[in-house]
C-alpha positions in Angstrom: 10.7 -4.9 67.7 13.8 -2.7 64.7 13.4 -6.1 61.9 9.3 -5.2 62.8 9.3 -1.9 61.9 11.3 -2.5 58.9 8.8 -5.0 57.9 6.5 -2.9 57.8 8.8 -0.1 56.4 8.8 -2.3 53.8 5.4 -3.2 53.1 4.2 0.2 53.1 7.5 1.3 50.4 5.9 -1.2 48.1 2.3 -0.8 48.9 3.1 2.9 47.7 4.7 1.9 44.1 2.2 0.3 43.8 -0.1 2.4 44.9 1.6 4.4 42.3 1.9 2.7 39.0 -2.3 2.4 40.2 -2.4 5.9 39.4 0.6 6.2 36.6 -2.1 3.7 34.7 -5.7 5.9 34.7 -3.8 9.0 35.0 -2.7 7.8 30.7 -5.8 5.9 30.4 -7.8 9.2 31.6 -5.1 11.3 29.0 -5.3 8.2 26.0 -9.5 8.4 25.9 -9.4 12.3 26.4 -7.2 11.9 22.8 -9.6 9.7 21.5 -12.6 11.3 22.0 -10.7 14.5 20.1 -10.0 12.3 17.3 -13.4 11.4 17.2 -14.8 15.3 17.7 -12.3 15.7 14.5 -14.6 17.2 11.2 -14.5 14.2 8.9 -14.9 14.1 4.6 -18.7 15.4 3.4 -20.2 12.6 1.4 -19.6 14.5 -1.9 -15.9 14.9 -1.3 -15.5 11.4 -0.3 -17.9 10.4 -3.5 -15.1 12.9 -5.4 -12.2 11.3 -4.3 -13.1 7.9 -4.9 -14.2 9.0 -8.8 -10.5 10.2 -9.3 -9.3 7.1 -7.4 -11.5 4.7 -10.2 -10.0 7.2 -13.6 -6.6 6.5 -11.5 -6.7 2.5 -11.8 -8.6 3.1 -14.9 -5.4 4.6 -16.3 -2.7 2.9 -14.5 -5.1 -0.7 -16.3 -4.7 1.2 -20.0 -1.2 1.7 -19.6 -0.5 -1.8 -19.0 -2.8 -3.1 -21.9 0.0 -0.2 -24.7 2.7 -1.3 -22.9 1.7 -4.6 -23.5 1.0 -3.8 -27.0 4.5 -2.7 -27.7 5.9 -5.5 -25.7 4.3 -7.8 -28.5 4.8 -5.4 -31.5 8.7 -5.0 -31.4 9.1 -9.0 -30.4 7.4 -9.0 -34.1 10.1 -6.7 -34.9 12.4 -8.7 -34.1 11.4 -12.0 -35.2 11.5 -9.7 -39.1 14.9 -8.6 -38.0 16.5 -11.7 -36.6 15.1 -13.0 -40.3 17.2 -10.9 -42.1 19.8 -11.6 -39.9 19.9 -15.1 -41.2 21.2 -13.7 -44.5 20.9 -11.7 -47.8 18.1 -13.7 -48.8 17.0 -15.8 -46.4 13.7 -13.1 -45.6 10.4 -14.4 -48.1 8.9 -10.3 -49.0 6.2 -12.1 -50.3 4.8 -13.5 -47.5 2.3 -10.9 -45.7 2.5 -8.5 -43.3 2.2 -9.6 -39.6 -0.7 -8.2 -37.6 -1.4 -6.8 -34.5 -1.2 -8.8 -31.7 -4.8 -9.8 -30.3 -6.0 -9.3 -26.8 -5.7 -12.6 -26.6 -1.9 -12.8 -27.6 -1.4 -9.6 -25.2 
């Protein structure tokens, strides 16, 4: 008899724990649903603001691309400068003064 009471008690305890876990799960779902609804209800940017931000981003990207091209041009000119100075360093008569000056690099040479 005592064993039966113990088993029924354990069964009730297990059912209570399981039921408590379900209640906790549903409470979390309610809270999450409420949070998501609050997030959906928040104000968003107007189309004009979004357009302005998009244009600002386009200008920023263009600026970075142009800066990159300018950096490539500077690196190419420094390489030409190193070439000329390397020729001069070979000796006092090694540089041909009659040769035409190096042209700036073209877009493809950068």
